[in-house]
LOKOL-806493 format. One record per residue (C-alpha): x, y, z; residue in three letters. Coordinates in nm, 4 decimals, padded with zeros to 6 digits. Example, Ala and Ser with C-alpha at 12.3 -4.5 7.8 and 13.67 -1.06 7.14 Angstrom:
2
xx_yy_zz_code
01.2300_-00.4500_00.7800_ALA
01.3670_-00.1060_00.7140_SER
***
This chain:
321
xx_yy_zz_code
11.0476_04.7965_28.3550_MET
10.9402_05.0839_28.5342_LYS
11.2490_05.3367_28.6331_ARG
11.3329_05.2614_28.9906_PRO
11.4586_05.5871_29.1710_GLY
11.3092_05.9396_29.1997_CYS
11.4835_06.2826_29.1757_LEU
11.2170_06.4077_29.3988_TYR
11.4555_06.3067_29.7129_LYS
11.7390_06.4497_29.5999_TRP
11.5633_06.7750_29.4541_VAL
11.2557_06.8097_29.6607_PRO
11.2727_07.2224_29.6131_THR
11.1726_07.2011_29.2414_ILE
10.9291_06.9006_29.2617_HIS
10.7122_07.0193_29.0176_SER
10.9808_07.1310_28.7355_ALA
11.1349_06.8150_28.7449_CYS
10.8497_06.6054_28.6036_GLU
10.9482_06.6003_28.2442_SER
11.3426_06.5337_28.3647_MET
11.3270_06.1938_28.5780_LEU
11.4744_06.0182_28.2772_ASP
11.8011_06.2360_28.3341_PHE
11.7789_06.4211_27.9552_ARG
11.8869_06.7242_28.2458_SER
12.2422_06.6933_28.2793_PRO
12.2397_06.9332_28.5763_ALA
12.0042_06.7178_28.7528_LEU
12.2311_06.4155_28.7179_TYR
12.5576_06.6131_28.8046_CYS
12.3425_06.7291_29.1071_GLU
12.3250_06.3373_29.1660_ARG
12.6843_06.2098_29.0944_THR
12.8590_06.4923_29.1823_GLY
13.0245_06.4727_28.7710_ILE
13.0973_06.8230_28.5687_SER
12.7931_06.9303_28.4079_ALA
13.0016_07.0027_28.0569_MET
13.2042_06.7080_27.8934_ILE
13.2613_06.7214_27.5807_ALA
13.1344_06.5039_27.3389_ASP
12.9002_06.3426_27.5767_HIS
12.5083_06.3016_27.5459_ARG
12.2993_06.1883_27.8103_ARG
11.9563_06.0441_27.7718_TYR
11.7604_05.7915_28.0070_ALA
12.0416_05.5752_28.1530_GLY
12.2620_05.5356_27.8208_HIS
12.5593_05.7585_27.7494_CYS
12.7214_05.8283_27.3846_VAL
13.0784_05.8753_27.4147_ILE
13.1801_05.9732_27.0736_ARG
12.8857_05.8063_26.9078_ASP
12.9562_05.4604_27.1272_GLN
12.6345_05.3754_27.2906_ASP
12.7214_05.2623_27.6414_VAL
12.4131_05.1164_27.9563_ASN
12.5488_04.9241_28.2349_ALA
12.3353_04.6639_28.1479_ARG
12.5606_04.5555_27.8423_ASP
12.8156_04.4882_28.0843_PHE
12.5884_04.1974_28.2328_ILE
12.7158_03.9090_27.9940_ASP
13.0469_04.0115_28.0209_ILE
13.0276_04.0033_28.3688_GLY
12.8598_03.6261_28.4275_LEU
13.1582_03.5327_28.1742_ALA
13.4818_03.6521_28.3780_ALA
13.2958_03.4818_28.6892_GLY
13.2220_03.1729_28.5315_GLN
13.6141_03.1917_28.4663_GLU
13.6730_03.2838_28.8208_ILE
13.4992_02.9866_28.9547_MET
13.6228_02.7069_28.7268_ALA
13.9879_02.8628_28.9386_VAL
13.7891_02.8667_29.2695_TYR
13.6714_02.5168_29.2306_ALA
14.0334_02.3606_29.1795_GLU
14.1682_02.2098_29.5152_MET
14.4000_02.4492_29.5461_THR
14.4506_02.8049_29.4632_ILE
14.8361_02.9275_29.4050_SER
14.8970_03.3148_29.4663_ALA
15.1847_03.5125_29.3367_THR
15.2728_03.8740_29.5004_ARG
15.3051_04.1656_29.2637_LYS
15.5203_04.4181_29.3179_SER
15.2654_04.6386_29.5643_ASP
15.3128_04.3012_29.7506_GLY
14.8940_04.2295_29.7013_SER
14.8111_03.8875_29.5950_PRO
14.6721_03.7649_29.1670_VAL
14.5588_03.4231_29.1123_THR
14.5085_03.2366_28.7651_GLU
14.1438_03.3908_28.8410_ALA
14.2302_03.7001_28.7805_ASP
14.4578_03.6657_28.4807_ARG
14.1417_03.4636_28.3177_ARG
13.8651_03.7125_28.3951_ALA
14.0632_04.0248_28.3368_GLU
14.1428_03.8746_27.9406_ALA
13.7608_03.7671_27.9276_VAL
13.6740_04.1352_28.0242_ILE
13.9439_04.2942_27.7947_LEU
13.8376_04.1248_27.5134_GLU
13.4768_04.1926_27.5284_ALA
13.5267_04.5992_27.5974_LEU
13.7297_04.6055_27.2980_ARG
13.5216_04.4672_27.0518_ALA
13.1973_04.6499_27.1710_ARG
13.3351_04.9934_27.2340_TRP
13.6759_04.9599_27.0443_PRO
13.7168_05.3516_27.0917_GLY
13.6779_05.3569_27.4665_ILE
14.0404_05.2930_27.6469_PRO
14.0299_05.0164_27.9005_VAL
14.2572_05.0506_28.2143_VAL
14.2578_04.7524_28.4187_ALA
14.4617_04.6269_28.7264_GLU
14.6760_04.3530_28.6184_GLU
14.7278_04.5340_28.2618_GLU
14.8524_04.8601_28.4790_ALA
15.0611_04.6278_28.7131_ALA
15.2480_04.5470_28.3890_ALA
15.2874_04.9074_28.2712_GLY
15.0176_04.8222_28.0049_ARG
14.8073_05.1645_28.0682_VAL
14.6162_05.3785_27.7860_PRO
14.6451_05.7661_27.7271_SER
14.4294_05.9559_27.9551_ALA
14.1126_06.0609_27.8190_SER
13.7967_06.1957_27.9929_GLU
13.5879_05.8823_27.9389_SER
13.7127_05.5015_27.9906_PHE
13.6915_05.2032_28.1486_PHE
13.8357_05.0791_28.4533_LEU
13.8191_04.7141_28.5565_VAL
13.9220_04.4957_28.8848_ASP
13.8872_04.1813_28.7246_PRO
13.9021_03.9842_29.0848_LEU
13.8296_04.2555_29.3857_ASP
13.8683_04.0580_29.6960_GLY
14.1800_03.8584_29.5862_THR
14.2352_03.7713_29.9284_ARG
13.8960_03.6826_30.0280_GLU
13.9175_03.4363_29.7098_PHE
14.2027_03.2985_29.8104_ILE
14.0446_03.2264_30.1646_GLU
13.7350_03.0786_30.0164_ARG
13.4827_03.2468_30.1741_ASN
13.2625_03.3558_29.8754_GLY
13.3144_03.8075_29.9104_GLU
13.4999_03.8543_29.6058_PHE
13.4140_04.0442_29.3051_THR
13.4261_04.0980_28.9416_VAL
13.4232_04.4922_28.9143_ASN
13.3396_04.6972_28.5622_ILE
13.2740_05.0272_28.5226_ALA
13.2582_05.3567_28.3111_LEU
13.4778_05.6846_28.4398_ILE
13.3410_06.0419_28.2816_GLU
13.4799_06.3318_28.3872_GLY
13.6240_06.1803_28.6356_ALA
13.3533_06.0199_28.7874_MET
13.1965_05.6571_28.8020_PRO
12.8256_05.6713_28.5924_THR
12.8357_05.3147_28.4972_GLY
12.8982_04.9953_28.7158_GLY
12.8443_04.6388_28.7229_LEU
12.9820_04.4230_29.0449_VAL
12.9030_04.0435_29.0357_TYR
12.9681_03.8361_29.2911_ALA
12.9743_03.4934_29.1434_PRO
13.0474_03.2539_29.5024_ALA
12.7375_03.3769_29.6557_ILE
12.5157_03.4554_29.3301_GLY
12.4291_03.8352_29.3436_GLN
12.4986_04.1055_29.0572_LEU
12.4286_04.4617_29.1127_PHE
12.4169_04.7257_28.8279_LEU
12.4155_05.1534_28.8235_GLY
12.3918_05.3654_28.6032_ASP
12.1993_05.6925_28.5161_ARG
11.8405_05.5382_28.5196_SER
11.8888_05.3827_28.8299_GLY
12.0169_05.0825_29.0405_ALA
11.9270_04.7750_29.0637_TRP
12.0202_04.3455_29.2091_ARG
11.9561_04.0160_29.0733_ALA
12.0288_03.7143_29.1939_LEU
12.2380_03.4535_28.9543_VAL
12.1829_03.0740_28.9711_ARG
12.3600_02.8011_28.7365_GLY
12.4987_03.1153_28.5487_GLY
12.1378_03.2419_28.4837_SER
12.0273_03.5775_28.6095_MET
11.7071_03.6278_28.7762_GLY
11.4758_03.9669_28.7521_GLU
11.6378_04.3181_28.8180_LEU
11.5535_04.4560_29.1849_GLU
11.5574_04.8267_29.2123_PRO
11.7853_04.9545_29.4900_LEU
11.7361_05.2665_29.6975_HIS
12.0049_05.3534_29.9807_ALA
11.8039_05.4685_30.2777_ARG
11.6925_05.8020_30.4329_ARG
11.6189_05.6257_30.7919_THR
11.7481_05.8365_31.0774_GLY
11.8837_05.7095_31.4360_GLY
12.1806_05.4733_31.4619_PRO
12.4411_05.4068_31.1728_LEU
12.5192_05.0862_31.0367_THR
12.8828_05.0853_30.9164_VAL
13.0117_04.7960_30.6810_VAL
13.3828_04.8303_30.6954_ALA
13.6881_04.5701_30.5294_SER
13.7640_04.2734_30.6761_ARG
14.1145_04.3046_30.6626_ALA
14.1692_04.6670_30.6684_ASN
14.0115_04.8450_30.9329_CYS
14.2181_04.9809_31.2341_GLY
14.2464_05.2236_31.5268_ASP
14.1981_05.5224_31.2938_GLU
13.8597_05.3865_31.1274_THR
13.7353_05.3496_31.4978_HIS
13.8687_05.6684_31.6261_ARG
13.6850_05.8329_31.3330_TRP
13.3291_05.6622_31.3948_LEU
13.3686_05.8400_31.7918_GLU
13.1576_06.0946_31.6180_GLN
12.8507_05.9059_31.5298_PHE
12.5891_05.7397_31.7375_GLU
12.6483_05.3256_31.5533_ILE
12.4235_05.0730_31.5855_GLY
12.5913_04.7754_31.4296_ASP
12.9085_04.6650_31.2490_PHE
12.9301_04.4725_30.9897_VAL
13.2627_04.3123_30.8082_SER
13.2698_04.2703_30.4247_ARG
13.5015_04.1903_30.1771_GLY
13.5544_04.3609_29.8034_SER
13.3000_04.6206_29.6576_SER
13.0608_04.4016_29.8613_LEU
13.0442_04.6714_30.0951_LYS
12.9460_04.9687_29.8445_PHE
12.6519_04.7529_29.7607_CYS
12.5192_04.6736_30.1247_MET
12.4842_05.1095_30.1209_ILE
12.2815_05.1246_29.7677_ALA
12.0725_04.8027_29.8860_ALA
11.9233_04.9853_30.2014_GLY
12.1297_04.7042_30.3959_GLU
12.4029_04.9861_30.5640_ALA
12.4416_05.3277_30.6139_ASP
12.8316_05.4251_30.6009_LEU
13.1942_05.2401_30.5199_TYR
13.5026_05.4600_30.6114_PRO
13.8078_05.3719_30.4065_ARG
14.1412_05.5090_30.5509_PHE
14.4075_05.3786_30.4004_GLY
14.5147_05.2908_30.0315_ARG
14.2372_05.2122_29.7840_THR
14.2945_05.1756_29.3693_MET
14.0616_05.3199_29.1688_GLU
13.9433_05.0196_29.0016_TRP
13.8804_04.8519_29.3945_ASP
13.5991_05.0976_29.3692_THR
13.4677_05.2332_29.0716_ALA
13.2143_04.9809_28.9993_ALA
13.0417_04.9986_29.3630_GLY
13.0817_05.3608_29.3817_ASP
12.8630_05.4112_29.0510_ALA
12.5570_05.1279_29.2112_VAL
12.5522_05.3716_29.5602_LEU
12.5790_05.7045_29.3379_ARG
12.2706_05.5458_29.1456_ALA
12.0895_05.4327_29.4274_ALA
12.1115_05.8002_29.5501_GLY
12.4413_05.7628_29.8150_GLY
12.7247_05.9154_29.7533_MET
13.1230_05.8893_29.7877_THR
13.3597_06.1660_29.9725_ARG
13.6637_06.2602_30.0322_THR
13.7483_06.3794_30.4196_LEU
13.7039_06.7500_30.2627_ASP
13.3319_06.6519_30.1958_GLY
13.4615_06.6365_29.8381_ARG
13.2558_06.3525_29.5823_PRO
13.5663_06.0994_29.5185_LEU
13.7183_06.1806_29.1816_ARG
13.9015_05.9074_28.8930_TYR
14.1407_05.9429_28.6578_ALA
14.3874_06.0908_28.9208_LYS
14.7291_06.0857_28.7315_ARG
15.0598_06.2438_28.7040_SER
15.0766_06.3613_29.1144_ARG
15.3801_06.3874_29.3190_VAL
15.4819_06.1384_29.5267_ASP
15.1066_05.9110_29.4804_LEU
15.0644_05.6434_29.2569_ALA
14.8442_05.6663_29.0066_ASP
14.5106_05.6254_29.0097_PHE
14.5543_05.5771_29.3967_ALA
14.2493_05.6823_29.5814_ASN
14.2870_05.9545_29.9130_PRO
14.0802_05.8398_30.2356_ASP
13.7247_05.8135_30.1367_PHE
13.3569_05.7952_30.3206_ILE
13.0795_05.6086_30.1240_ALA
12.7312_05.6621_30.2772_THR
12.3464_05.6549_30.1843_ALA
12.3197_05.9817_30.3601_HIS
12.4917_06.2460_30.1655_PRO
12.4082_06.5500_30.4327_GLU
12.6517_06.3624_30.6997_LEU
12.9147_06.6074_30.8016_ASP
13.2374_06.4527_30.6871_PHE
13.4772_06.6849_30.7253_ARG
13.4850_06.6147_31.1354_ARG
13.7705_06.4656_31.2540_SER
***
């Protein structure tokens, strides 16, 4: 398959010098694209893969895991009623969350036993591995409210974090049959029908001028979001659940996703990885790339995100209020 994407649009001033580096053998170029620190101990990069302590990781390796988790979710989705309980933070959890997470954890630990896994329901139960430079972040059912409401906008999220940045991710929406991938070699989308995945289609965040298409949370889009958007020319406003918001931007279907209010790293990491692989970026309100592995902070929960802006246009000035 032809490798999607081209570094020319990120580094236009060094066009000729990059001819031999388009497969991301250059850490510096990949770092410019993702925001990751240029020096990470025990890591070697090559052509879309990452070797972490001699364990090869590729986003495509997540496909079978994501599809299996999706089958567990859809089995519960097909039931006449969906029961949910409340976690300590007030968010809902269902049997589908637990079943999907069990499948993902078993598969990740079997395939990469040396890489820790931080998963939403495990974390809620107090089972969190020690801090690590590299680890997996898992949300087995992102958009549990959408799942309960049966609108189809829920996803399986699996991400690889390296040096506090998302460098590989899978987002799978089993009810609508769409799967998204992103890593160092690019970003893709595929249709899933009857449990079988079709051909991978390259994704590129768009660079069009003019009015912006904004995508925002279906359940968490308040006055603060609308006030912040007043500084831009908005052509269209779309509501979506789960990590599909990141994926819309990665697919060139939207320009901007502002999020004010609490999210957790497992909510965002996989979609963020897909977006960055497609040429977009997620930044905090001070303009810095959103970082992961946030722990041991005063008065802040481990793995909680600050407000952020995901965009297809990294050149936008987000620091205006």
